[in-house]
N, C-alpha and C positions, 0 to 999 in steps of 0.2 A: 577503516579507509577513508583514505583522502578525500579532500573537497572534489576534487575532479572529478573520481566516480560516480563519488553520492549523487552529483548533478547531471554527470552523464545518466547515471538512471532513472532521475526525475525527469529528464527531458523526454526519452525513451519511452514514460509512462502514459505521461503527454501527448503521446499520438494517439491514445486507445480513445482521449475525451473529443466529443461531437458536439458540432452545435447544439445549445439551447440544454444541457446534460447538466443536473443538481449533483455537485459530487461533494462526497465529505471526503479528508484529506488528516490522515492520521497523522500522532508526531514522528519526529526526526527526518529520515530522507522525504516522506508524503509531503513535508512541508515544501520543499520543495518546485514539486509539479505547478502548484501556483505560478511562480517564475517561467513558465513555458507554454503557455495560452494564450497569448497575446493576437487578435485576431478573432478570437471566438468568443461568441455569448455564452460563456458557464456563472452559474452560482453555485463555488463553493460554501456547503456547509459544516457549520461549527455545533457542538454535541451543547455548548456553552449561551448558544442563542442566537444565533448569528447569520443570515444568508446571504451572500455575497462578500466573503472574503476574498482579500485582492493577493499580488505577491510582499515579498518581504518589504518591509522599508528601509531603507538606504539606514545606515548605523550613523543616529545624531538625531533620525525625527522619528523617533518612533513615539508614539500615543500613550502613556503610564493607561489610557481606559481602553485598550482595544488591544485582546490577544486570542490565543486562538485555547480549545480547552484544557491543550497542555501550558498553557502560562506563559505561553513566549508572543511576540508582539508580531501583530500585522495588521494590514493595510485594508482596505473598504472600496468598492466597485460605486458605480453609481446604480443606484434601485437598490441597496444593502436595506436591510432592515432588521430588527432587533426584538427579539423574545425571550420567553423564559426556559428556561433549561427540560422542563416542561414537554413545552409544546415544539423543541426542538429535537426531542424526543419520540411526538407524536408523528413529525415526519419522519420519522424512518419508521415507526413503526406499523405505519398504513401505507409503508414499499415507496416513495415518492423519491427516494432517490434513485439514480438511476447505478451510479458508479460511489465504491468506499475504497479507499488506498492505503494499506495499512501496511505496518509490518510485522514479524514474526517471529518468533523462536523456533521454530517448528511445522512443514508445510508437507501432510504424509503424499504419495503418488494417487490418493486416489482425490486428495483435497481438500479433508480434514487439516483441522487452522488451530495449532497451540501458541497464543502471543501473549498470555495473563497472568502467568505466575513461573518460577518456578519452584517446586517445592523447597521448603528452608526460608527462602528469602520474604522477607516483609514486604507488601505490595499495598495502597490506598484500598483496592480491589479490580474486579473486573471493567468497570467504565465502559461504556457505547460499544464495543467490540464485541461482544457479545450479539446484542442484536444488530447491529451492523452489520456483521458476517451474514446474520439469519434473511435479513428482510434488505439486505442492497440486489438492486439484476444481476449486479458484476463486482465482483469480488476480485483487486490486484495486490498482492502482496509483490515488497519491497523488501529486499533484506541482500546483508550477510550472505555468500554461498555454503560456505563452513562459518562455525565460532571461533574464538578464539584459541580452542585448544588444538584445527586443524579440523576437526568432523559434520561432514556433512548437514545441512539443516534441511535437505529434502532427504524424504526417509520413507521408505518403505510403508514403515508404521508410527503414529507419534507414539514420545516416552510422556512427553508432561502433558498435567492436566487439557483436553482440548476447549477449545473458546466454541467451534461449532465444528459437527461432522458436513465432509464430501462439500465444501462452500466456496471454497478458492477456484476461478474461475483462470489467475493466470500468475505467473512469478515472478520477477524482474530480478534477478540477482547482477551482483557485479560480475557475471560469468557467462552471463545467459537468461534467454526470455524461454518460458516454457508455459505451453496452455496447458488446459487441465478440462479434459473430454469424455466423456461416459464414463471416468472412472480411469482415464491413463494418462501420461504424465508425458507431455508433447516435445521432444525438443526443437524450439522453431529459428531461433538464434541465438551468436553464440558472440559474446562479446571481445573488441581487440584486445589485448594479443592474443589470447587464448583460441586454441585449437578444439575440436573439437573432440580428442582427446583428453584432452586435458578438462574440459567437463564430464563428460563420463566415469572418467578418476577419480571425480572429486563426489560426487552424486552417489548416496545410499541409495537407490528406488530404480526400479522397473524405468526403463525411458527407452522411447520410442521417437528413433530420428525421422525427422518427419522431411519428406521427400523432395522437399522445397526450401530445407534449410540453408539459412541467409544468413550475410555479418552485422549486426547494428552499427547503420553508420551514421 
C-alpha cells in the first residue's frame, strides 16, 4: 500500500473523531490519524503511558525520549500527561476511551476481530488490543482490503485466533468504508478509483449495500 493511500485511509478515519474525545491509535496506518485532526480538541492515548500525543514529528526533529507503544517517535500537545503503563491500562479498563483505531489481520462480517497472531509466527504477545477492542466505546479498523495473496481480509468467519468477538463498529480499507450494525456488514462508501462491483468482488462476506452509498471524497 502506497503512502498516498495510507494517508487517505487515515484522513477518512479522522472524520469519525469528535471534539473532546479520548482516542487510542494503534501502530501502522492508525498513527497517521493524528495528522488530520487539526482544530479539534482531542487527546490521543498511548498504552506506554501518555495522554496527549500529537502529530508525527518532522524528520530530524524527533525527540528520542518520546515514542508511542510501538516504539515510533511522536509529539505531544499542550496539556499532555505522562504516567506508568498500569495507569494507561486502567484508563482502558474503566472505559474512558471513546474510540480505538487499530489494524487487523481479519474482521468478520459480525465484527469479530483477529489482529494479534498468525499461528506459527513469533509475536511478543497480544499487547493492549484485547482490552482496547473490548472496552473502547467505538472500534475502527484500518487495513488493506486483501492480504498479500489477494484474499479478502473481511470474511464470513475469522480463521485466525480472535482478539475479541463482535467488537468492530467500522472498517476502512484502501477500497471502501463499512459499518457493522447488529451483526450486519454495511457498505457505506467506496474509495476511488474503485467501483461498487470491485469491492463486492473482493469481499468474502455477506455485504449489505447502503441505500445512501457514496464515494469517499
